[in-house]
N, C-alpha and C positions, 0 to 999 in steps of 0.2 A: 204918243199914242201907243206905239209898239211896246214900249217899256211898261206902260200901265196894263196892257193886255197880258203881258208875260207875268207880271206880278199877281194879277188876278188868277191866272192859271195855276201859278205856284201855290197860292193860298188855297185854292180849291183842291189841288192834289194833296196838300198837307192834311186838309180836313178829312179827305177820304182815307188817307193812310192811317191817321190816328183812330178813325172810326173802325177800320178793319182790325187794327191791333187791339183795340178795346174789346171788340167782339171775340177775338181769339182768347183774350185774357178771361172774359166772362165764361166762355165755354170750358176752358181748362179749370176754372174755379168750380164750375158745376160738376165737372168730372171728379175732381178731388173731393167735393162734398159728398157725392154719391158713393165714392170709394170709401170714405171715412164711415159712412153709415153702414155700408156692407161689410167692411173689415174694420172692426174696432181694435186696431193694433196700433199702439203708440210707437211711432218711429219718426222722429223729427227729420233726420237728414235723408232717409231713404224714400219715404212715401210722399213727401211734399214736392210739388212741382212749382218752380218759381213762376209767378205771373208775368206775362207780357215779354219776358226777356229771352225765352228759348229760341223762338224763330229767328229774330235778328241776330242773337248772340252766336248761334251755330255758324252763321255765315262769317261772323267776325272772327271766330276761332280758326276757320279754314284759311282766311286771308291774313291772319296775324294782326288784324286791326280791330277797332271797336266801332260799334254802330255810330253813324253820324248822319247828318242831314243830307238831302239831295245835293249833288255837286253844283247844281245851278244856283242854289241859295246858300251855299256854304259860307259861313262867316257872318251871315246876316242875322238880325235879331227881330224876326217877324212875329206877328201875333198868332196866338192859338185860338182856334174856333172850337169851343166845346160842343161836341156833337152828341154827347150822352146826357140825357136829362137827369135831374135829381132823383126822379122816381126809379130810374134804372139803377142808379148807384145804390139806392137804399134797399133795393130788393135783391141785389146780387149776393148770394151766400158767400161769406168770407172763407177763404181756405185756412186751414189750420185752426179749426175750432178747438176749444179747450181740451176736447177728448184726444187731440193729436199729440199733446204733450205727454212725456213719460210721467208716470204717476208720481214719482218722487219729486220731479220739478214742479208739477202742478200743485202738490201739497205745500211746497215751500213758497209759492208765489202768493202775493197779496190778492184779495178779492178784486181789487181794481184792475190788476193785470189780467185776470181771467175774464172779467166781464168785457174788457176792451177788445177781446177777440170775437165777441158776438156781433150779430148784425147791427150796424149803426143806423139810427133813424134821425132824420133832420126835419125840423119844423117847416111845413109848407105854407106859403102865404095864401091867404084867402082872396086870391085874385083870379081873374079870368083871362090873363094874357096867354097868347098862344105859345107853344114850345119854341116855334121859330123866332118869335119876338124875344123870348128869354135868351135864346142862343145868340141872337144878334146883339142883345144888350150886354151879355157877358163877354162878348168879343172885345169890348173896350178895356177889359182888365188885361194889361200887357204882361204876359208871362212867356218866358223863353223855354221852349222844349224842342226847338229845331237844331240843337247841338248835342254832342255827347253828354256834356255836363248837365244841360237842361233836361235831357232824358233821364239821367240818374236822379236829379233833384225832384222831378215831378212825381217820382215813385218813392214809396217808403217800404223798406223791407219788413215783412211781417213774420219772418221765421228765421231760425238760425242758419238754415241752408241759404236762404236768399241773402242774408247778411254776408256770408262767406263769398257768395257769388259777386255781390256788389263790391266787396273789398278787393276781390281778385281783379275786377274790371278797373277799379279806381286807383289802386296803389301804383301801377306802372306809370300813371299820369301825375301822381302826387310826388313821387320820389325825385324826379329831376328838378322840381321846383322848390325843394327844401335845401337850405344852406348846407354845404358840405360838413361844417363843424357840428351840425345838429342832426345829421341823418341817422346817427345811432338811436335817436328817439323813435325811429320807425321800426326798429328791429322787432319789438314785441308784436306789432301789427302784422309784419311780413311773416313771421314765424307762425303765429296763430292761424293766419289765413292759409299758409302752406300746409299746416298740419291737417286742417279741417276741410279744405276745399275738395269737392268731389271729383274735379277734373284733373287727371295727371298732367295734361299739357299746361294748365294754368299753374299747377304746383311747381312744375319745372321752371316756368317763367319767373315765379316768385323767388325760388331759391337762387336762380341766376341773378336776380336783382340783389339778393342778400350778399352774394359773394362779390358783386360789382358795386355795392352800395357806396363805397368810399374809394376814391381813386388810389390813394396811397395811405391805407389805414395805419395809424400809429399804434403803439403798444396797447394803450388802453382801449382803443376802438377794436383792435383784433381780439382782445380778451372778451369784450362784450359780444362780438360775433361768435366766438367759440363757445361762450356760455349759452348762447341761443341754439347753436348747433347741437350741443349736448342735451339741452332741454327737448329739442325736436327729436333727437335719437331716442331718448327715454320714452317719449310719447308714442312714436310710431313703430318702434321695434326694428330688429336687424334687417329684415327684408327690404323695407322702404329706405333705410339708411344706405344700404348697398345700391339700391336702384335709383335713389334721388339725390343723396348728398355726395356720394363718391364721384359721380360724373362731373359735378361742379369742381371738385378738387382736381380731377384729371385735366379738365379744360385749361386750368390756370398754372399747370406745372411748369410751363415755359414762358410765363407772362414776363413782359419787359420790365415791370417794376418789381424790385426785390421784396417790397412789402406784401405784394400779392402772393409771391412764391412762399414767403414766410408764413402767410396765413394758411396756405396749403400744407406746408410741413407741420405746422402746429395742429392743424385739423386732423391729420392722420393719427397723431398720438391721442388727441382728446376723444376721438371717435372709436378708438381701438376696443374699449370694453363693450361697445354696442354693435359691433359688426359680427357677422357669421364667422366662426373660427377658421373656416377654410379660406375666407377672403383675407383675414389678417396675415396668414402665412403665404399668400400668393400675390394678389394684386397690390395690397398696401405695402408689403415688404418690397416688391419690385419698384413701386413708385419712389419709396424712400431711398432705395439703392441707386436709382437713376439720379435723383437729386444730389445725393452725396458725391457721386462720381463726376457730375457735370456742372453743378451750380458753382458759379464763381464768387458768390457773396458769402463771406464768413458767417454772417448772422443767419443766413438760410441754412447753411450746413450745420451750424450749431443747433438750430431747431430740429433739423433732421435727426441728429444724433440723440437728442432728448426723446423724440418720438420713437426712434428705434429701440431705446431703452424700455419705453412703455410697451411696445410690441413684444419685446423679449419677456416681459412679465405676463403676457397673455398667450403667447404661442405655445402649442403643445404637439407640434409635428416634429418628431426627432430627426426626420430627414432634412430639416432646415438648420440643423446644428452647425454643420460645416460652412454653410452660407453665412451664418451669423459670425463664425470665427473669422472668415475673410473680411467681412464688413468691419469687425473689431480691429483687425490689423490696419485696414485702410484708414479708419478713424484715428488710431493712435499715431499714424504717420502723416496726418494732415498738417499742412504748413501753418495753419492758423492756431495760435495758442488757445483761442476761445473754444475751438472745436475739440482740441485735445483735452482741455479742462472739462468740458461737458461729457466727454467719453469717460473720464475717470469718475465723474460725479454721478452719472446716470447709466450710461450704456454698459460699462464694464461690470458694475455691481449687479445689474439686472441679468446680464448674460451669465455671470458667475452663479447666480441663484438657480438659473435653469440648468447650468452645467452640473451643479451639485445634485439636483433632482435626478439627472440622467446618470449620475455616478462617474462623471468625467473630470471633475475638478482636479483631483490629484493625478489620475492616470493619463489625462490628455492635456488639459489647458495649461497647468503649471509646468508640466514636463516639456511641452512643446516650446514654451517661452524660454525655459532653461536651455534647451537644445539650440535654440536660435542664438542665444547669447554665446554659447560655446563655439558655435560655428563662426560667429563674428570674430571671436578672439583667435581662432585658428587662421582665418583668412586675413586678419589684420596685423600680421607680424610686421609689415612695412607701412602700416598706416591704419589705425583702428577707426571705424566709423562710429564716433562717439555719440552722434545723434541717434543712431539706431540702438546703440547700447542703452542710452537713456530711455528710449521708447519702450524697450522690452522690460528693463529693470523697474521702471516706474509702474508698468502694468502689473508686474509681480508684487510690487509693494502695495498696490491697491487691492490685491487679492488676499492679503494677509488676514483681514477681518473675516472674510468668507471661509478661509482655511481654518481659522480658530473656531468659528461657529460649527464647522463640520466636525472638528475634533470633539467639541463638547457634546454635540448631538449624537455622536456615535460612541460615546464613552461607556464603560461598563456600568456606570452609575446613572445613566440617563433616565432609566425607568424609575429610579428612586427620587428624581427631582420633582417633588410635589410641593405646591404652595400651601403651607399650613403654619399657623403660629406667626411669630414675629420674623419678618424677612430681614436678613442681614443687609447692611448698607455697603454699597460699592464706593471705594475711595474715588474722589473726583479725578485724581491723577492716575487711576489704575490703567487706563488706556490712553494712547495718543489721541489727540483731537482728530476726529474723522473729517475727511474732505467734504462729505455730504451725509445726510441722514441715512442713505443707503449703505454707507460704509460703517455705520454704527453697529457694533456687535449686538447691542440690545435690540435694535430694530430687526436685525436678521433672525435673532432667536425668537423674538415675539414681544418681549417686555423686559423692562429693567428688573422687575421682581424675579422673573424666571431666570434671568441671567445671574442674579445674585445667588440664587440657590445652586445653580450649576457651578459657579466659581468656587463656592465653599466646598462642594464635593470634589471639584477638580484639584484644589490644593491638597485636600486630605488624601486623595488617591495617589498623587505624586509623592507625597511625603511618607505615607504609611503603607500603601499597598502596591505601588509600582505600576508598570505599564504592560504587564503580561496580558495578552489577548486584546489589547487596545490597538487595533490595526491602523486606524487613521493617525494616531500619534506616533506609532512605531515607524510609519512611513516618513513622517517629518524628521524623526531622529536618525533613522538608518539610511534614508535615501536623499531627502532634500538637503539636510545640513551638510553631509559630506560632499555632495555635488557643488553646493554653493561655496564651501571653503576651498575646494579644488579650483573653481572658477576664479576666486579672489586671488589665488596665487599666480594666476596667469596675466592679470591686468598690469598695465604699466604704472609703477609706483610714482613716477614723476607726473602723471596726469592728475592734476588736482580735481578735475571734474569727475573722473571715474572713482577716485577714492572717496569723494564726497557722496556720490550716488550710492555706493555700496555701504558706506558708513550709515547713511540714513536708513537704508533698507534693513540692516541688522539691528539698528536701534529700534525701529518699529516692530520688527519681528520679536525681539526680546521683551519689549514693553507689553506687547499684546499677549504673548504666551506666559508672561509673569516671571517673578523673581526666582521662584523655586525651579522652574523649567530652565531659566538662564543659568543658574548656578550648577544645576545637576546634569544638564544635557548639552548646553552650548559651550560654556567655558571649558569643560574638560576636553572637548574635541579640538578647540584651538590650542590649548596648552599641550596636548599630545603632539601636535605638529610643531609648535614653536620650541619646545624643550629648552627653556631658559635655564642654563646652569653654566658654571665656570668650565665644566668638562667639555662643553661644546665650542670653546674658543677656537680650537684648531680643527674642528670638524667641518669639512666642506659642506656637509648636508645641513648642519646646524646654522652655519653662517649664511648659507644660501637662502634659507627660508626667512631669516631675519632681515634680509635686504629686499624682500618682496612686499607687496601691498597688504599681505596678511597682517603685518605689524600695525600699520595705522588704522586698518579697518577693525581689528580686534580692540585696539586702544580706544578709538573714538566711536565705534558702533556698538560694542558690547560692554566695555568697562565703564562707559559713561551713562548707562541706562538708569542706574540708581545712584543716589547722591548721599547715602549715609556715610558716616565716617569710615567704616570698614571698606566701603566701596572706593572711596577716594584714596585710601591707603594702598589698596590693591593696584589702582591705576598709577600712583606715584612709584610704587615698587617696580611695576612692569617697565615704565619708561626709564627708570634708573638702570635696570638690568640691561635693557636694550642699548642704552647709551654706552654702558660699560663694555658690553660684549662687542659691539660694532667698533668701538675705539681700539680695544686691545687686539682685535683681529685685523685691524687696518682695512675694514670693509667699507664700502660706500655708505654714506649717511642719508641717502635719499629716503629710506623708510622712516627714519627718525624725524627728518625735516618735514615729511608729509604729515606725521602725527602732530608736530608742533604747529604747522600751518592750520590744520583742521581744528585743533583745540583752541589755538590763539584767536580764531575768528569769533569765539564766544568769550566776552570779558569775565564770565564766571569762572573760567579756568586759568586766568592769568596768575593768580596767587599760587595755584597748584604747579604751574609750569616753572615759576620762579623757585619753588621748593626743589623741584627736580634739578634745575640748573645749579642751585647752590650746592647740592650734593656733588655735582661735577666740579664746581669751583674748588672745593676743599678735598677732592680726591687725591690719593697719593700718586696716581699715574698722570704724567704730563699729557699722555694721549687723551685721557678723559677730560682733563682740564682744557685742552685745546678744543675738543668737541663742544664743551660747554660754552666756551667763548664764542664759537661760531653760531651756536644756537640762539644766543641773545639777540642777534640781528633779526631773527624771524619772529621773536615775541614782542618786539618794540612797537610795531605798527598797530595802532588802535589801543595801546596801553595808556592808562592815565599818567599824567606827568608826576603825580604824587608817588605812584609805584616806581616810576623811572628814577625819581630822585632818591627814594628811600631804599629801594631794593636793587635796581639794576646798576646805577652808577657806582655804588660802593663795591659791588661784585666785580665790575669791569676794572675799577682802579686796582683792586686786589690782584686781578689777573695781569694787569699791565705791568706789574712789578714782579711777575713770576720769574723764577730762576731760568726757565727755558725761554729762549727767544721765540720759538714757534708759538708759544702760548701768548706772548705779548703781541706778536703780529696778528694773531687770530682775533684780537679785540678791536682792531682798527675798523672793520666794516660796521661793527655795532656802534662805535663812537661816531662814525659818519652818519648812521641812521638817526642817532639822537640829534645831531646838528640839523638834520632834515625835517624832523617831526616835532621838535620841542621849541617852545617860544620863551621859556623861563630864562631870563638873562643870566642869573647866577649859575644855573646848571650849564648853560652854553659856555660860559667863561671857564668853568672847570674842565669841560671837554676840550676846549681850545688849548688850554694849558697842557693837557695830556698829549694832544697831537703835536703841539710845539716841541715838547720834550723828545718825542720820537724823531722829529726833524732836525733838532738842534743839538741834541746830546751827542758828544763825540763817539760814544760807544756804538751808536747806530750808523756811523758815517759810511761804513762799508757793507751795510746790510741791504744787499740788492733786493731780496724778497720783501723786506719792510718797505723800501721805497716804491716798489711795484704795487704793493697793496694800497699804499697811501694815494698814489696817483690814480689807481682804479677807483678808489673810494671818492676822491675829489671829482672825478669825471661823472660819477653816478649821482652824487648828492649836490654838487655845486649848483646846477641850474635851479634846484628847488629849495636850496638852503636860504637862510636869512641873508638879505643882500649885504649887510654890513660884514658878516662873517666871510662871505664870498669875496668882497672887495678888499678887505684888510688882511685876510689870511690865505684863502685858497689861491687866488691869482698871483700874489707875490711869491708864495712858496713854490708854485709851479714854475715861475721864472727862475728861481734859484736852482730847482732840480734840473731844469733844462741847461743852465750854465754848467752845472757839475757834470752833466752827462756828456758835454762836449769834450771833457777831459778823460772820459772813460777809454781805456786802452783795449779792453776786451770787446771785440765787435758784437758778439752774441748778446752780451749784457747791454751794450749801448743801443743795439737795435730793439731789444725788448723794452727798455725804458722809453725810447723814442716812439715806439708804436703806441704805448699806453698814453704818452703825452699827447700824441696826435689825436687820439680819441677824446681825451679830456678837453683839449682846446676846441675841438669840433663841437663838443657838447656845450661848452661855455660861450661859444660864439653866438648862441641864441639869446644870450642875456644882454641887457643894457649895460654898457661899460662907459664910464665917464672918460673925458678927454685926457685928464691927468693919468688915470690908470692905464689908458690905452698907450700913452706915450712912454710911461715909466716902466710898465711891467708886461702888458699883453703883447705889444709889438716886439719888444726885445726878446721875450720868451719864444715867440714864433720864429724870429730870425735865428735864434740858437737851434731851435728844432730843425729849421731848414738846413742848417749847416750839417747836422747829423744825417738828414735824409739825402743830401746830395751824394754822400758816399755809400749809404746803405740801402736806400730805397728811392730811386729816381721818380717812380710814379707818385709817391707821396710828395716829393719835392715840387712837382708841378702844381698840385692843389695848394700847397703852402704858399707858393709864390703868388697865386691868385688871391689868396686870403690876405697876404701882407700888402699887396698892391691896393686892394680895395680899402683896407684899414688906413693906409697912408693917405689915400685920396680923401677919405672921410675926415681925417684930422686936418688936412690942408684946407678943405672947404669949410671947416668949422661948422659943420651941420649937426653936431651932436645934440644941440638944443632944439632942433626941428622936430615936429611931430613924428617923423619917420625914425627919429632916434630910438624909438621904442622897439624898432626892428633889430634883427641880428646885424652885428657889425660886418659879418662875413657876407650876409645876404642882402642887406639893404641897398648897397650901391653896385652890386655886381651886375654887369650887363647880361642880356639874355644869353649871348654866346658863352660867356664865362660861367654863368649858372649851369647851362647845359653841360659844359665840359666838366664842371665840378661834380655834378650829380653822376655823370657817366663814370668818372674816375672812382667816385665813392662806391659805386656798384661793383667795380672790378676788384676792390681791395678786400682783403680778409680782415675784417675788424669785428670788434665785439658788439653784441646786441645793445649794450648800454649806450654806446655812441650813436648808433643808428636810431635808437628809440628817442633820443633827445635832440637830434639835429633840427627837427622842425617844430619844437615846442615854442610857445610864446615866452617872451622875456619875463623875468620876475621883477 
């Protein structure tokens, strides 16, 4: 009974509630109707008051919730008692009469749409039932309006404003019930509502939903959200973007998911064109700076760098220039390759464009980077920070297109560069391939057609009229090039990485500024410093510069820019002169070796290098022939076997029978490299015969330097050589050399050979050695070597004893065929104590890098 009474009371209260709400709606509609009659002003969103929803909705806004049923019947699906008669419904004037539409919209709407906004009349039955009976009768139609959703369903929005209000109320409840994979389908609805909704609080909630729509948005989903944000920004203008969108970004700047932080970083760049200019250079710049310094995710920092680049394209506050430079240095030094790559592709070109506008490209940006490189070289006499050198030099390299564009735009002929008539074509290979479109000179200039006209005038000016009054180009010729060439002379010529970096820089510089500039401005400055002539053979100044990195960088960075026949001849002649002068003056060959290594990395230059070496092979001076023999070793790696067979082997055979023993000995490392890199059986046999003649011919019996060179070569190439060559030739001959060394009466020579033998045996101990070879050659050779070391180097003798003991144990146990036989003979059976002792002793000895590099290699 109690339950029934409560339900009846609830039903009565509901009826009263809806009766009151309907009366409120009717009164508001009448007010709007009177207002429309009094003010005939078409204004859809401002003059129309939504029916029935204002009073309950205001409460819901304050509480952060939406209207719902009384708490006592929450969740129930009770019946509605219609309290308003048909007559009342039919006589209530509808809000938003056709006059309330803007004229343009009204004209474009079909008649049916306009007429539908007029008063609706329903047919009345010709009956005499009381209104109470009608109401009681209709109560049996079960309709749910006692819930939030029922409330929305029972009403139909009849104006644009009321549609926006309805979407604003409903979307927060729709979003959580949509599958994550499909939520991007809601983006148009959310954005449209956020654009047009009259309430700032609701707009904020909708944009919050947008940025939190997907827990971890993937790349495609982020692109969709960004597209929506840009559309929103275009629609609402900079003030609302600042007030409504930026706070959403700021809230998620430290979100736990990197995908959300990535969305923030990308949004800052995408929204940059639509923000107030003072906000770009303050709040947004600060946000991106914070993320660059603090975010641990590489992908986020990469997006930050790209957005910073976009900001640099829109910023116009000169006071932010130095802040941008500090950000640039931080980005260039980032530990992530992705971030550094994005810096070169986006941030640096955009910053360079701004720097050019401010007039700081030559006077500050490039000079500052050059000064940092010089400082590194001054401080790095005992250890250069090659990573920082690469960082600064690669930045300079990325600035070359911007520098060339500046030279063109400030040229004496720039005012004459008009597009008329047929535009000349630019050769496809005229410029190096840019890292990104922002480093394309035609993009910086404005168009490929404009660039073509400027290039034509540029070449003519250089050839015919000179550089007088051309300040931007004179700066390059008189300040930049001399400073760069001076820096090149200070770097360590043995640092392959440094030589390569500067070589690539000069190659890009020369290719960008063109052949005429290279021939008339760059080459003469290098040639003036190098002074290649026979007169400089005894000149300390001349010899000094030839041993520096200036030689390989000029050869590989400047002389390789163009590949016509005359260019190749110039390169060949330069290398021949350097080889001759260094050889005749007994100078170190490091600069020549660096040139050969850098050029040898490109197969296109193998024929050219062999031409240079053949010049040395047939030279009248034994010193030059000896240098040529040593250079062959550097050219063999990566060279085709056909070239080795047809060009290298004949040259080495010629040198191996040279009248001078020093020339013959110099060929041994090259023969060893062939054994290491070639698989052609016939060629290997020819090399083996030549090495055998060195070892077995009586005329070489007392050639200590020859034996030393062979042992060093065997230790270097043995572990990587063809197994048959190693087993049948290298190990047996090492055994013979160890036997002969036992009979050496000169202790210094005996120790020298024994030390090199120790290194060779240590390297070969990593290889698989058969039981027969172990018993007949490897162990006997080790015992001979131990005999030498007992008298000459006891610390070596301890290690050799351990090696011999373990090898003997292996033979006794006959475990050569076991799977572990693939391990080192010296290492596979050594106990932990012996291994530790062996390694400790090895660390105390002064041995060559070849042995140490090969000790822990896998067997072949």
